[in-house]
C-alpha positions in Angstrom: 36.3 11.2 20.2 32.9 11.1 18.4 29.8 11.6 20.6 26.9 9.5 19.5 23.3 10.1 20.5 21.2 7.1 21.7 17.5 6.5 21.3 15.8 3.1 22.2 19.2 1.5 22.5 20.3 2.6 19.0 23.4 4.8 18.5 23.2 7.6 15.9 25.8 9.8 14.3 24.0 13.1 15.0 20.7 14.5 16.5 19.2 15.0 13.0 19.4 11.3 12.1 18.1 10.4 15.6 15.2 12.8 15.1 14.3 11.4 11.7 14.4 7.8 13.0 12.2 8.8 15.9 9.6 10.4 13.6 9.4 7.3 11.4 9.3 5.0 14.4 6.5 7.0 16.0 4.5 7.0 12.8 5.0 3.2 12.5 3.9 2.7 16.1 0.8 4.8 15.7 -0.1 2.8 12.5 0.4 -0.5 14.4 -1.9 0.6 17.2 -4.5 1.8 14.7 -4.4 -1.5 12.8 -4.6 -3.6 16.0 -7.5 -1.5 17.3 -9.3 -2.0 13.9 -8.7 -5.7 14.1 -10.0 -6.0 17.6 -13.2 -4.1 16.7 -13.6 -6.3 13.6 -13.2 -9.5 15.6 -15.6 -8.4 18.4 -18.3 -7.4 15.8 -17.9 -10.5 13.6 -16.0 -13.3 15.3 -16.8 -15.8 12.5 -14.1 -14.4 10.3 -11.3 -14.2 12.9 -8.8 -16.0 10.8 -9.3 -13.7 7.9 -9.1 -10.7 10.1 -5.8 -11.9 11.7 -4.3 -12.6 8.3 -5.3 -9.1 7.1 -3.8 -7.7 10.3 -0.4 -9.4 9.6 -0.4 -8.0 6.1 -1.2 -4.5 7.4 1.6 -4.7 10.0 4.3 -5.2 7.3 4.3 -1.5 6.2 5.1 -0.2 9.7 7.7 -2.9 10.1 9.4 -1.8 6.9 9.4 1.8 8.2 10.8 0.8 11.6 13.5 -1.6 10.5 14.4 0.7 7.5 14.9 3.6 9.8 16.7 1.7 12.6 19.0 -0.1 10.2 19.4 2.8 7.7 18.1 0.6 4.8 17.5 2.6 1.7 15.3 -0.1 0.1 13.0 -0.5 3.1 12.7 3.3 3.5 11.9 3.7 -0.2 9.2 1.0 0.1 7.8 2.5 3.3 7.5 6.1 2.0 6.3 5.1 -1.5 3.5 2.7 -0.2 2.5 5.3 2.5 2.2 8.0 -0.2 0.1 5.7 -2.4 -2.0 4.7 0.6 -2.6 8.4 1.4 -3.7 9.1 -2.3 -6.1 6.1 -2.3 -7.5 7.1 1.1 -8.0 10.7 -0.1 -9.9 9.6 -3.2 -12.0 7.3 -1.0 -12.8 10.1 1.4 -13.8 12.4 -1.5 -16.1 9.7 -2.9 -17.7 9.1 0.5 -18.2 12.9 1.0 -19.8 13.0 -2.5 -22.1 10.1 -1.5 -23.0 11.8 1.8 -23.8 15.0 -0.1 -26.0 13.1 -2.6 -28.0 11.4 0.1 -28.6 14.5 2.1 -30.4 16.3 -0.8 -34.0 16.9 0.0 -36.6 14.4 -1.2 -39.0 15.5 -3.9 -42.4 14.2 -4.7 -43.1 12.9 -8.2 -46.8 13.0 -8.8 -48.7 11.6 -11.7 -52.4 12.0 -12.5 -54.2 9.1 -14.3 -57.7 9.8 -15.7 -59.9 7.2 -17.2 -63.0 7.9 -19.2 -66.1 7.7 -17.0 -64.1 7.4 -13.7 -62.5 9.8 -11.3 -58.9 10.9 -11.8 -56.4 9.2 -9.5 -53.3 11.1 -8.3 -50.4 9.0 -7.2 -47.3 10.4 -5.7 -43.9 8.8 -5.0 -41.2 10.3 -2.8 -37.9 10.3 -4.8 -34.6 10.9 -3.1 -32.4 12.8 -5.6 -29.4 10.8 -6.8 -29.8 7.9 -4.5 -30.9 4.3 -4.9 -34.3 3.8 -3.3 -34.5 2.3 0.2 -31.3 3.8 1.6 -31.6 4.2 5.4 -30.4 6.8 7.9 -28.2 4.0 9.4 -26.2 3.7 6.2 -25.7 7.5 6.1 -24.6 7.5 9.7 -22.1 4.7 9.0 -20.7 6.5 6.0 -20.2 9.6 8.2 -18.4 7.4 10.8 -16.1 5.9 8.1 -15.3 9.4 6.9 -14.3 10.5 10.4 -12.1 7.4 10.9 -10.5 7.7 7.4 -9.4 11.3 7.8 -6.9 10.6 10.7 -5.7 7.5 8.8 -5.1 9.6 5.7 -3.2 12.2 7.7 -1.1 9.5 9.3 -0.2 8.0 5.9 0.8 11.4 4.7 3.0 12.1 7.7 4.6 8.6 7.4 5.3 9.2 3.7 6.7 12.7 4.5 9.0 11.6 7.4 10.0 8.4 5.5 11.0 10.5 2.5 13.0 13.0 4.5 15.0 10.0 6.0 15.2 8.1 2.7 16.6 11.0 0.5 20.0 11.1 2.3 20.3 7.3 2.2 19.7 7.2 -1.6 
């Protein structure tokens, strides 16, 4: 008699398989909740684009669905798609975070004064100074710097989640392949 372990109504051959399916399912559930939260925030801040936001949410929910159904059904193709896209997403998010950190560092450099002296014959010399922020387009405000910091703080957990999803998806996918 073969004893099968059960989780969420699904029967598994052993505890190792059940554990891998549980990890992929949890990563998918966390991704879904993160996407829904982001969509709710976007709709409440700008309700004029609600149809676009809902369509983007539906597209964003396909990746966790691939992970969940691939894990529950033991589909090699869905699990390969899930872990590959999660890995690429983690790479893109990492590069984006690095660019935002570089932008934040460039905007936090101290301002310098660029002074020029203009002298005309028979008149007084005029000194004009302009404050120049090193490496930044003129007119950037503190609000934009604050928003960049918030985006960095929100992108880091998303990147970690994508990396975990790719890792757990790959550990489940390898035996299926």
